[in-house]
N, CA, C and O atoms as a GROMACS GRO file, in nm:
protein
  448
    1UNK      N    1  -3.417   0.724 -27.779
    1UNK     CA    2  -3.299   0.805 -27.793
    1UNK      C    3  -3.176   0.722 -27.757
    1UNK      O    4  -3.166   0.669 -27.646
    2UNK      N    5  -3.087   0.713 -27.848
    2UNK     CA    6  -2.966   0.633 -27.828
    2UNK      C    7  -2.858   0.712 -27.755
    2UNK      O    8  -2.849   0.834 -27.768
    3UNK      N    9  -2.776   0.641 -27.679
    3UNK     CA   10  -2.659   0.702 -27.616
    3UNK      C   11  -2.556   0.726 -27.726
    3UNK      O   12  -2.550   0.652 -27.824
    4UNK      N   13  -2.475   0.829 -27.710
    4UNK     CA   14  -2.375   0.864 -27.810
    4UNK      C   15  -2.237   0.820 -27.762
    4UNK      O   16  -2.200   0.846 -27.647
    5UNK      N   17  -2.162   0.754 -27.850
    5UNK     CA   18  -2.025   0.714 -27.816
    5UNK      C   19  -1.926   0.800 -27.894
    5UNK      O   20  -1.963   0.882 -27.978
    6UNK      N   21  -1.800   0.781 -27.863
    6UNK     CA   22  -1.693   0.854 -27.929
    6UNK      C   23  -1.688   0.825 -28.080
    6UNK      O   24  -1.627   0.900 -28.155
    7UNK      N   25  -1.752   0.717 -28.124
    7UNK     CA   26  -1.756   0.681 -28.265
    7UNK      C   27  -1.870   0.747 -28.342
    7UNK      O   28  -1.888   0.720 -28.460
    8UNK      N   29  -1.946   0.831 -28.276
    8UNK     CA   30  -2.060   0.896 -28.341
    8UNK      C   31  -2.015   0.986 -28.456
    8UNK      O   32  -1.902   1.033 -28.460
    9UNK      N   33  -2.107   1.008 -28.548
    9UNK     CA   34  -2.087   1.107 -28.652
    9UNK      C   35  -2.171   1.228 -28.613
    9UNK      O   36  -2.294   1.223 -28.618
   10UNK      N   37  -2.105   1.335 -28.574
   10UNK     CA   38  -2.170   1.459 -28.537
   10UNK      C   39  -2.126   1.562 -28.641
   10UNK      O   40  -2.008   1.571 -28.673
   11UNK      N   41  -2.223   1.639 -28.694
   11UNK     CA   42  -2.192   1.731 -28.802
   11UNK      C   43  -2.257   1.868 -28.781
   11UNK      O   44  -2.359   1.881 -28.714
   12UNK      N   45  -2.194   1.970 -28.840
   12UNK     CA   46  -2.258   2.101 -28.845
   12UNK      C   47  -2.366   2.094 -28.953
   12UNK      O   48  -2.373   1.997 -29.028
   13UNK      N   49  -2.449   2.196 -28.960
   13UNK     CA   50  -2.558   2.198 -29.059
   13UNK      C   51  -2.507   2.195 -29.202
   13UNK      O   52  -2.581   2.159 -29.294
   14UNK      N   53  -2.380   2.231 -29.223
   14UNK     CA   54  -2.321   2.229 -29.357
   14UNK      C   55  -2.250   2.098 -29.386
   14UNK      O   56  -2.192   2.081 -29.493
   15UNK      N   57  -2.256   2.004 -29.292
   15UNK     CA   58  -2.199   1.870 -29.302
   15UNK      C   59  -2.049   1.863 -29.274
   15UNK      O   60  -1.984   1.766 -29.313
   16UNK      N   61  -1.994   1.963 -29.205
   16UNK     CA   62  -1.859   1.953 -29.152
   16UNK      C   63  -1.860   1.851 -29.038
   16UNK      O   64  -1.961   1.839 -28.969
   17UNK      N   65  -1.751   1.780 -29.017
   17UNK     CA   66  -1.745   1.672 -28.917
   17UNK      C   67  -1.685   1.722 -28.786
   17UNK      O   68  -1.579   1.784 -28.783
   18UNK      N   69  -1.756   1.693 -28.676
   18UNK     CA   70  -1.710   1.730 -28.542
   18UNK      C   71  -1.613   1.623 -28.492
   18UNK      O   72  -1.642   1.504 -28.498
   19UNK      N   73  -1.498   1.666 -28.442
   19UNK     CA   74  -1.400   1.574 -28.384
   19UNK      C   75  -1.435   1.548 -28.239
   19UNK      O   76  -1.429   1.639 -28.156
   20UNK      N   77  -1.471   1.426 -28.207
   20UNK     CA   78  -1.518   1.392 -28.072
   20UNK      C   79  -1.409   1.327 -27.987
   20UNK      O   80  -1.327   1.250 -28.037
   21UNK      N   81  -1.412   1.359 -27.859
   21UNK     CA   82  -1.325   1.298 -27.760
   21UNK      C   83  -1.407   1.274 -27.634
   21UNK      O   84  -1.483   1.362 -27.593
   22UNK      N   85  -1.394   1.158 -27.574
   22UNK     CA   86  -1.467   1.126 -27.451
   22UNK      C   87  -1.384   1.168 -27.330
   22UNK      O   88  -1.264   1.144 -27.326
   23UNK      N   89  -1.450   1.228 -27.232
   23UNK     CA   90  -1.380   1.271 -27.111
   23UNK      C   91  -1.376   1.161 -27.005
   23UNK      O   92  -1.311   1.177 -26.901
   24UNK      N   93  -1.444   1.051 -27.030
   24UNK     CA   94  -1.442   0.938 -26.938
   24UNK      C   95  -1.422   0.812 -27.019
   24UNK      O   96  -1.453   0.809 -27.138
   25UNK      N   97  -1.370   0.709 -26.955
   25UNK     CA   98  -1.342   0.586 -27.029
   25UNK      C   99  -1.395   0.459 -26.962
   25UNK      O  100  -1.379   0.350 -27.017
   26UNK      N  101  -1.456   0.472 -26.846
   26UNK     CA  102  -1.497   0.349 -26.777
   26UNK      C  103  -1.637   0.302 -26.811
   26UNK      O  104  -1.669   0.186 -26.783
   27UNK      N  105  -1.723   0.386 -26.871
   27UNK     CA  106  -1.853   0.339 -26.920
   27UNK      C  107  -1.843   0.334 -27.071
   27UNK      O  108  -1.824   0.436 -27.138
   28UNK      N  109  -1.857   0.213 -27.125
   28UNK     CA  110  -1.841   0.193 -27.268
   28UNK      C  111  -1.956   0.110 -27.324
   28UNK      O  112  -2.028   0.044 -27.250
   29UNK      N  113  -1.971   0.116 -27.454
   29UNK     CA  114  -2.062   0.029 -27.528
   29UNK      C  115  -1.978  -0.036 -27.636
   29UNK      O  116  -1.920   0.032 -27.720
   30UNK      N  117  -1.972  -0.168 -27.632
   30UNK     CA  118  -1.886  -0.244 -27.724
   30UNK      C  119  -1.742  -0.193 -27.720
   30UNK      O  120  -1.674  -0.188 -27.822
   31UNK      N  121  -1.696  -0.156 -27.599
   31UNK     CA  122  -1.559  -0.113 -27.580
   31UNK      C  123  -1.530   0.031 -27.617
   31UNK      O  124  -1.415   0.074 -27.609
   32UNK      N  125  -1.630   0.106 -27.658
   32UNK     CA  126  -1.611   0.245 -27.700
   32UNK      C  127  -1.674   0.339 -27.597
   32UNK      O  128  -1.789   0.319 -27.559
   33UNK      N  129  -1.600   0.440 -27.551
   33UNK     CA  130  -1.648   0.530 -27.446
   33UNK      C  131  -1.776   0.606 -27.483
   33UNK      O  132  -1.794   0.651 -27.596
   34UNK      N  133  -1.862   0.618 -27.385
   34UNK     CA  134  -1.986   0.696 -27.398
   34UNK      C  135  -1.952   0.843 -27.372
   34UNK      O  136  -1.870   0.874 -27.285
   35UNK      N  137  -2.014   0.933 -27.448
   35UNK     CA  138  -1.993   1.076 -27.426
   35UNK      C  139  -2.083   1.126 -27.313
   35UNK      O  140  -2.196   1.080 -27.298
   36UNK      N  141  -2.032   1.219 -27.236
   36UNK     CA  142  -2.107   1.279 -27.126
   36UNK      C  143  -2.105   1.432 -27.140
   36UNK      O  144  -2.041   1.486 -27.230
   37UNK      N  145  -2.176   1.498 -27.050
   37UNK     CA  146  -2.189   1.643 -27.055
   37UNK      C  147  -2.056   1.713 -27.080
   37UNK      O  148  -1.955   1.681 -27.018
   38UNK      N  149  -2.058   1.807 -27.170
   38UNK     CA  150  -1.948   1.894 -27.213
   38UNK      C  151  -1.858   1.827 -27.317
   38UNK      O  152  -1.776   1.896 -27.378
   39UNK      N  153  -1.868   1.695 -27.340
   39UNK     CA  154  -1.784   1.632 -27.443
   39UNK      C  155  -1.808   1.691 -27.583
   39UNK      O  156  -1.711   1.707 -27.657
   40UNK      N  157  -1.932   1.723 -27.622
   40UNK     CA  158  -1.951   1.779 -27.757
   40UNK      C  159  -1.918   1.929 -27.767
   40UNK      O  160  -1.919   1.984 -27.877
   41UNK      N  161  -1.888   1.994 -27.657
   41UNK     CA  162  -1.866   2.138 -27.656
   41UNK      C  163  -1.720   2.175 -27.676
   41UNK      O  164  -1.630   2.110 -27.621
   42UNK      N  165  -1.695   2.278 -27.756
   42UNK     CA  166  -1.560   2.324 -27.781
   42UNK      C  167  -1.479   2.229 -27.867
   42UNK      O  168  -1.356   2.230 -27.863
   43UNK      N  169  -1.546   2.147 -27.944
   43UNK     CA  170  -1.479   2.048 -28.029
   43UNK      C  171  -1.454   2.106 -28.168
   43UNK      O  172  -1.532   2.188 -28.216
   44UNK      N  173  -1.346   2.063 -28.234
   44UNK     CA  174  -1.316   2.114 -28.368
   44UNK      C  175  -1.413   2.058 -28.472
   44UNK      O  176  -1.460   1.945 -28.461
   45UNK      N  177  -1.442   2.139 -28.573
   45UNK     CA  178  -1.523   2.096 -28.686
   45UNK      C  179  -1.434   2.104 -28.810
   45UNK      O  180  -1.377   2.209 -28.840
   46UNK      N  181  -1.424   1.993 -28.880
   46UNK     CA  182  -1.338   1.986 -29.000
   46UNK      C  183  -1.425   1.974 -29.126
   46UNK      O  184  -1.529   1.908 -29.125
   47UNK      N  185  -1.380   2.037 -29.231
   47UNK     CA  186  -1.444   2.019 -29.361
   47UNK      C  187  -1.573   2.094 -29.383
   47UNK      O  188  -1.648   2.057 -29.474
   48UNK      N  189  -1.602   2.197 -29.306
   48UNK     CA  190  -1.723   2.275 -29.329
   48UNK      C  191  -1.706   2.351 -29.461
   48UNK      O  192  -1.612   2.429 -29.476
   49UNK      N  193  -1.797   2.328 -29.558
   49UNK     CA  194  -1.784   2.392 -29.689
   49UNK      C  195  -1.842   2.533 -29.695
   49UNK      O  196  -1.842   2.595 -29.802
   50UNK      N  197  -1.891   2.585 -29.584
   50UNK     CA  198  -1.954   2.717 -29.582
   50UNK      C  199  -1.846   2.825 -29.585
   50UNK      O  200  -1.811   2.884 -29.482
   51UNK      N  201  -1.794   2.850 -29.704
   51UNK     CA  202  -1.681   2.942 -29.720
   51UNK      C  203  -1.715   3.047 -29.825
   51UNK      O  204  -1.778   3.018 -29.927
   52UNK      N  205  -1.674   3.167 -29.798
   52UNK     CA  206  -1.697   3.272 -29.895
   52UNK      C  207  -1.646   3.405 -29.844
   52UNK      O  208  -1.596   3.411 -29.732
   53UNK      N  209  -1.655   3.514 -29.921
   53UNK     CA  210  -1.600   3.644 -29.880
   53UNK      C  211  -1.654   3.696 -29.748
   53UNK      O  212  -1.558   3.763 -29.708
   54UNK      N  213  -1.724   3.704 -29.679
   54UNK     CA  214  -1.775   3.746 -29.549
   54UNK      C  215  -1.839   3.629 -29.472
   54UNK      O  216  -1.916   3.649 -29.378
   55UNK      N  217  -1.805   3.510 -29.515
   55UNK     CA  218  -1.864   3.391 -29.451
   55UNK      C  219  -1.756   3.314 -29.376
   55UNK      O  220  -1.651   3.280 -29.431
   56UNK      N  221  -1.783   3.286 -29.251
   56UNK     CA  222  -1.690   3.208 -29.169
   56UNK      C  223  -1.740   3.063 -29.163
   56UNK      O  224  -1.854   3.040 -29.122
   57UNK      N  225  -1.659   2.968 -29.203
   57UNK     CA  226  -1.701   2.827 -29.190
   57UNK      C  227  -1.707   2.786 -29.043
   57UNK      O  228  -1.646   2.850 -28.957
   58UNK      N  229  -1.780   2.681 -29.016
   58UNK     CA  230  -1.788   2.627 -28.880
   58UNK      C  231  -1.653   2.563 -28.847
   58UNK      O  232  -1.605   2.478 -28.923
   59UNK      N  233  -1.594   2.602 -28.736
   59UNK     CA  234  -1.466   2.543 -28.694
   59UNK      C  235  -1.470   2.487 -28.553
   59UNK      O  236  -1.384   2.408 -28.516
   60UNK      N  237  -1.571   2.528 -28.474
   60UNK     CA  238  -1.580   2.484 -28.334
   60UNK      C  239  -1.726   2.473 -28.290
   60UNK      O  240  -1.809   2.554 -28.330
   61UNK      N  241  -1.755   2.373 -28.209
   61UNK     CA  242  -1.889   2.362 -28.150
   61UNK      C  243  -1.896   2.453 -28.027
   61UNK      O  244  -1.798   2.472 -27.956
   62UNK      N  245  -2.013   2.507 -28.004
   62UNK     CA  246  -2.037   2.589 -27.885
   62UNK      C  247  -2.117   2.506 -27.785
   62UNK      O  248  -2.128   2.385 -27.801
   63UNK      N  249  -2.171   2.569 -27.685
   63UNK     CA  250  -2.244   2.501 -27.577
   63UNK      C  251  -2.365   2.422 -27.630
   63UNK      O  252  -2.435   2.467 -27.721
   64UNK      N  253  -2.386   2.305 -27.573
   64UNK     CA  254  -2.502   2.223 -27.606
   64UNK      C  255  -2.628   2.295 -27.560
   64UNK      O  256  -2.635   2.346 -27.449
   65UNK      N  257  -2.728   2.298 -27.647
   65UNK     CA  258  -2.857   2.360 -27.614
   65UNK      C  259  -2.954   2.258 -27.555
   65UNK      O  260  -3.032   2.291 -27.465
   66UNK      N  261  -2.950   2.135 -27.606
   66UNK     CA  262  -3.040   2.028 -27.560
   66UNK      C  263  -2.980   1.895 -27.599
   66UNK      O  264  -2.901   1.887 -27.694
   67UNK      N  265  -3.018   1.789 -27.527
   67UNK     CA  266  -2.976   1.655 -27.566
   67UNK      C  267  -2.897   1.578 -27.463
   67UNK      O  268  -2.845   1.470 -27.492
   68UNK      N  269  -2.887   1.632 -27.340
   68UNK     CA  270  -2.826   1.555 -27.233
   68UNK      C  271  -2.936   1.476 -27.162
   68UNK      O  272  -3.048   1.525 -27.149
   69UNK      N  273  -2.905   1.356 -27.117
   69UNK     CA  274  -3.003   1.272 -27.049
   69UNK      C  275  -3.047   1.335 -26.917
   69UNK      O  276  -2.963   1.377 -26.837
   70UNK      N  277  -3.178   1.342 -26.894
   70UNK     CA  278  -3.225   1.391 -26.764
   70UNK      C  279  -3.220   1.281 -26.657
   70UNK      O  280  -3.241   1.309 -26.539
   71UNK      N  281  -3.194   1.156 -26.699
   71UNK     CA  282  -3.201   1.042 -26.607
   71UNK      C  283  -3.068   0.974 -26.579
   71UNK      O  284  -3.039   0.940 -26.464
   72UNK      N  285  -2.986   0.954 -26.681
   72UNK     CA  286  -2.865   0.872 -26.668
   72UNK      C  287  -2.742   0.961 -26.657
   72UNK      O  288  -2.724   1.054 -26.735
   73UNK      N  289  -2.657   0.930 -26.557
   73UNK     CA  290  -2.534   1.007 -26.535
   73UNK      C  291  -2.415   0.913 -26.517
   73UNK      O  292  -2.428   0.800 -26.469
   74UNK      N  293  -2.300   0.962 -26.557
   74UNK     CA  294  -2.173   0.893 -26.536
   74UNK      C  295  -2.085   0.991 -26.460
   74UNK      O  296  -2.057   1.100 -26.508
   75UNK      N  297  -2.041   0.952 -26.341
   75UNK     CA  298  -1.963   1.042 -26.254
   75UNK      C  299  -2.034   1.176 -26.234
   75UNK      O  300  -1.970   1.281 -26.226
   76UNK      N  301  -2.166   1.172 -26.224
   76UNK     CA  302  -2.244   1.293 -26.200
   76UNK      C  303  -2.274   1.375 -26.323
   76UNK      O  304  -2.341   1.478 -26.314
   77UNK      N  305  -2.224   1.333 -26.440
   77UNK     CA  306  -2.247   1.408 -26.564
   77UNK      C  307  -2.350   1.336 -26.651
   77UNK      O  308  -2.340   1.214 -26.668
   78UNK      N  309  -2.448   1.408 -26.705
   78UNK     CA  310  -2.547   1.344 -26.792
   78UNK      C  311  -2.485   1.284 -26.918
   78UNK      O  312  -2.391   1.340 -26.975
   79UNK      N  313  -2.539   1.172 -26.960
   79UNK     CA  314  -2.498   1.106 -27.083
   79UNK      C  315  -2.550   1.188 -27.202
   79UNK      O  316  -2.658   1.247 -27.195
   80UNK      N  317  -2.474   1.190 -27.311
   80UNK     CA  318  -2.515   1.257 -27.434
   80UNK      C  319  -2.608   1.164 -27.512
   80UNK      O  320  -2.576   1.047 -27.532
   81UNK      N  321  -2.722   1.217 -27.555
   81UNK     CA  322  -2.818   1.141 -27.634
   81UNK      C  323  -2.810   1.183 -27.781
   81UNK      O  324  -2.757   1.289 -27.814
   82UNK      N  325  -2.863   1.098 -27.869
   82UNK     CA  326  -2.852   1.127 -28.013
   82UNK      C  327  -2.938   1.244 -28.059
   82UNK      O  328  -2.938   1.278 -28.177
   83UNK      N  329  -3.012   1.306 -27.969
   83UNK     CA  330  -3.089   1.426 -28.002
   83UNK      C  331  -3.012   1.553 -27.966
   83UNK      O  332  -3.066   1.664 -27.974
   84UNK      N  333  -2.886   1.539 -27.928
   84UNK     CA  334  -2.805   1.653 -27.885
   84UNK      C  335  -2.794   1.756 -27.998
   84UNK      O  336  -2.780   1.721 -28.115
   85UNK      N  337  -2.801   1.882 -27.961
   85UNK     CA  338  -2.787   1.990 -28.056
   85UNK      C  339  -2.731   2.114 -27.987
   85UNK      O  340  -2.752   2.136 -27.868
   86UNK      N  341  -2.661   2.192 -28.064
   86UNK     CA  342  -2.605   2.317 -28.014
   86UNK      C  343  -2.564   2.401 -28.133
   86UNK      O  344  -2.588   2.362 -28.248
   87UNK      N  345  -2.504   2.514 -28.108
   87UNK     CA  346  -2.463   2.603 -28.216
   87UNK      C  347  -2.314   2.587 -28.245
   87UNK      O  348  -2.237   2.545 -28.159
   88UNK      N  349  -2.277   2.621 -28.368
   88UNK     CA  350  -2.136   2.625 -28.404
   88UNK      C  351  -2.095   2.772 -28.411
   88UNK      O  352  -2.178   2.862 -28.394
   89UNK      N  353  -1.967   2.796 -28.437
   89UNK     CA  354  -1.917   2.933 -28.449
   89UNK      C  355  -1.922   2.985 -28.592
   89UNK      O  356  -1.866   3.091 -28.621
   90UNK      N  357  -1.988   2.913 -28.682
   90UNK     CA  358  -1.997   2.955 -28.822
   90UNK      C  359  -2.096   3.068 -28.843
   90UNK      O  360  -2.171   3.104 -28.752
   91UNK      N  361  -2.096   3.123 -28.964
   91UNK     CA  362  -2.189   3.231 -28.995
   91UNK      C  363  -2.312   3.175 -29.065
   91UNK      O  364  -2.304   3.075 -29.137
   92UNK      N  365  -2.427   3.240 -29.044
   92UNK     CA  366  -2.448   3.355 -28.958
   92UNK      C  367  -2.443   3.316 -28.810
   92UNK      O  368  -2.492   3.210 -28.773
   93UNK      N  369  -2.385   3.402 -28.726
   93UNK     CA  370  -2.372   3.374 -28.583
   93UNK      C  371  -2.507   3.346 -28.517
   93UNK      O  372  -2.608   3.412 -28.546
   94UNK      N  373  -2.507   3.249 -28.429
   94UNK     CA  374  -2.628   3.217 -28.354
   94UNK      C  375  -2.733   3.142 -28.432
   94UNK      O  376  -2.848   3.133 -28.388
   95UNK      N  377  -2.697   3.088 -28.548
   95UNK     CA  378  -2.796   3.020 -28.633
   95UNK      C  379  -2.755   2.877 -28.668
   95UNK      O  380  -2.840   2.788 -28.669
   96UNK      N  381  -2.628   2.855 -28.697
   96UNK     CA  382  -2.582   2.725 -28.750
   96UNK      C  383  -2.568   2.624 -28.636
   96UNK      O  384  -2.490   2.643 -28.543
   97UNK      N  385  -2.644   2.516 -28.646
   97UNK     CA  386  -2.645   2.413 -28.542
   97UNK      C  387  -2.558   2.294 -28.581
   97UNK      O  388  -2.525   2.272 -28.698
   98UNK      N  389  -2.520   2.217 -28.478
   98UNK     CA  390  -2.459   2.086 -28.501
   98UNK      C  391  -2.551   1.982 -28.441
   98UNK      O  392  -2.631   2.012 -28.353
   99UNK      N  393  -2.541   1.859 -28.489
   99UNK     CA  394  -2.629   1.751 -28.445
   99UNK      C  395  -2.564   1.615 -28.471
   99UNK      O  396  -2.462   1.606 -28.540
  100UNK      N  397  -2.622   1.511 -28.416
  100UNK     CA  398  -2.574   1.374 -28.437
  100UNK      C  399  -2.642   1.316 -28.560
  100UNK      O  400  -2.765   1.320 -28.571
  101UNK      N  401  -2.562   1.263 -28.650
  101UNK     CA  402  -2.614   1.194 -28.768
  101UNK      C  403  -2.618   1.044 -28.742
  101UNK      O  404  -2.714   0.976 -28.780
  102UNK      N  405  -2.514   0.992 -28.677
  102UNK     CA  406  -2.505   0.850 -28.640
  102UNK      C  407  -2.454   0.846 -28.496
  102UNK      O  408  -2.349   0.903 -28.468
  103UNK      N  409  -2.526   0.778 -28.404
  103UNK     CA  410  -2.485   0.781 -28.263
  103UNK      C  411  -2.361   0.700 -28.227
  103UNK      O  412  -2.310   0.713 -28.115
  104UNK      N  413  -2.312   0.617 -28.317
  104UNK     CA  414  -2.193   0.539 -28.288
  104UNK      C  415  -2.221   0.402 -28.230
  104UNK      O  416  -2.129   0.323 -28.212
  105UNK      N  417  -2.346   0.374 -28.202
  105UNK     CA  418  -2.385   0.242 -28.150
  105UNK      C  419  -2.537   0.227 -28.165
  105UNK      O  420  -2.609   0.326 -28.176
  106UNK      N  421  -2.586   0.102 -28.164
  106UNK     CA  422  -2.728   0.076 -28.179
  106UNK      C  423  -2.786  -0.012 -28.068
  106UNK      O  424  -2.898  -0.060 -28.078
  107UNK      N  425  -2.708  -0.032 -27.963
  107UNK     CA  426  -2.752  -0.123 -27.857
  107UNK      C  427  -2.822  -0.058 -27.740
  107UNK      O  428  -2.917  -0.115 -27.685
  108UNK      N  429  -2.777   0.061 -27.699
  108UNK     CA  430  -2.826   0.121 -27.574
  108UNK      C  431  -2.904   0.248 -27.604
  108UNK      O  432  -2.858   0.336 -27.676
  109UNK      N  433  -3.025   0.253 -27.546
  109UNK     CA  434  -3.108   0.372 -27.565
  109UNK      C  435  -3.177   0.406 -27.434
  109UNK      O  436  -3.178   0.328 -27.338
  110UNK      N  437  -3.234   0.525 -27.433
  110UNK     CA  438  -3.308   0.573 -27.316
  110UNK      C  439  -3.451   0.598 -27.358
  110UNK      O  440  -3.475   0.657 -27.464
  111UNK      N  441  -3.544   0.555 -27.277
  111UNK     CA  442  -3.685   0.576 -27.307
  111UNK      C  443  -3.737   0.680 -27.210
  111UNK      O  444  -3.713   0.672 -27.089
  112UNK      N  445  -3.809   0.780 -27.264
  112UNK     CA  446  -3.863   0.886 -27.176
  112UNK      C  447  -3.973   0.834 -27.091
  112UNK      O  448  -4.030   0.910 -27.011
   0.00000   0.00000   0.00000
């Protein structure tokens, strides 16, 4: 499982792109900040094509369901791994997930 950086490609199930921001800047990989707990939450989703008369496109990520490191922490917060997943605010509610497509780096990983 790779660590996720601010350069990762995170998408909703409809392929809308999650806008990522790192809350810390002192742990980096190739000069790019690593994401930690809560960084993927409450982030904007752009370009979700799930649009229609009673359909709400994904616009925001909700709480992470799984994918924080149980071992590695930065300032007490778990590192985000490339298996991270959670729900978006799109329709149908409680169904549409977001996930990492590209972790943003290929050098650092965690082994269970």
